[in-house]
C-alpha positions as CSV (number, residue, x, y, z in Angstrom):
1,L,13.4,-6.4,-7.1
2,G,11.5,-9.6,-8.3
3,L,9.9,-8.6,-10.9
4,P,12.0,-9.3,-13.5
5,F,12.3,-13.1,-12.5
6,T,8.6,-13.4,-11.5
7,R,8.5,-12.0,-15.8
8,L,11.1,-14.2,-16.5
9,L,9.4,-17.3,-15.2
10,A,6.2,-16.9,-16.8
11,L,7.9,-16.5,-19.9
12,I,9.4,-19.2,-19.3
13,N,6.2,-20.9,-17.7
14,R,4.5,-19.5,-20.7
15,Q,2.2,-18.2,-17.8
16,E,0.7,-15.6,-17.1
17,P,3.4,-13.1,-14.6
18,F,2.4,-13.6,-10.6
19,Y,2.3,-10.0,-10.8
20,T,3.5,-7.0,-12.7
21,R,5.0,-3.7,-12.4
22,E,1.4,-1.9,-12.9
23,S,-0.4,-4.1,-10.4
24,I,3.1,-2.7,-8.0
25,Q,2.6,0.4,-8.9
26,A,-1.3,0.3,-8.1
27,L,-0.7,-1.7,-4.3
28,A,2.2,1.1,-3.9
29,N,0.3,4.5,-5.0
30,G,-3.3,3.1,-4.3
31,H,-5.8,4.9,-2.3
32,K,-4.7,5.4,1.4
33,K,-8.1,6.4,2.9
34,I,-9.8,3.1,2.0
35,S,-11.8,2.3,4.7
36,S,-12.2,-1.9,5.6
37,D,-15.4,-1.1,8.0
38,K,-17.8,-1.8,5.4
39,A,-16.5,-5.8,4.8
40,A,-15.9,-6.0,8.4
41,R,-19.8,-5.4,9.0
42,E,-20.7,-7.4,5.2
43,L,-18.7,-10.3,5.6
44,E,-17.5,-10.0,9.2
45,Y,-14.0,-9.4,8.3
46,N,-11.9,-9.4,10.7
47,P,-8.1,-8.6,9.8
48,R,-5.6,-9.5,12.6
49,P,-2.3,-7.7,13.4
50,L,0.3,-8.4,10.7
51,D,2.9,-9.3,13.0
52,E,0.4,-12.2,13.6
53,T,0.6,-12.8,10.4
54,I,3.9,-13.3,9.6
55,Q,4.4,-15.5,12.4
56,D,2.0,-17.9,11.5
57,T,3.8,-17.7,7.8
58,I,7.2,-18.5,8.7
59,Q,5.6,-21.5,10.9
60,W,3.4,-23.2,7.9
61,F,6.7,-23.0,5.5
62,Q,8.6,-24.4,8.5
63,N,6.3,-27.5,8.6
64,A,5.4,-27.6,4.8
65,G,9.9,-28.1,5.1
66,Y,10.3,-25.1,3.0
67,L,12.6,-23.4,5.5
68,N,14.7,-25.4,8.4
69,K,13.5,-24.1,12.3
70,S,15.8,-22.0,13.7
71,R,17.8,-23.1,16.6
72,P,17.6,-22.0,19.4
């Protein structure tokens, strides 16, 4: 959905787009059986749960003033 806008913004700003149709396809259709075990061993990579990451991201956007804080 955002691809046309990303391309337009890149043209206006005379910059490379943030992502392309090809990069989206690579993410969507990439190798599904890639393991992060080597990264965990060699780089001490420790992914955290997606819900925790999303909550922290929302909190960051709220603290930075990009999102209004939700009301109870």
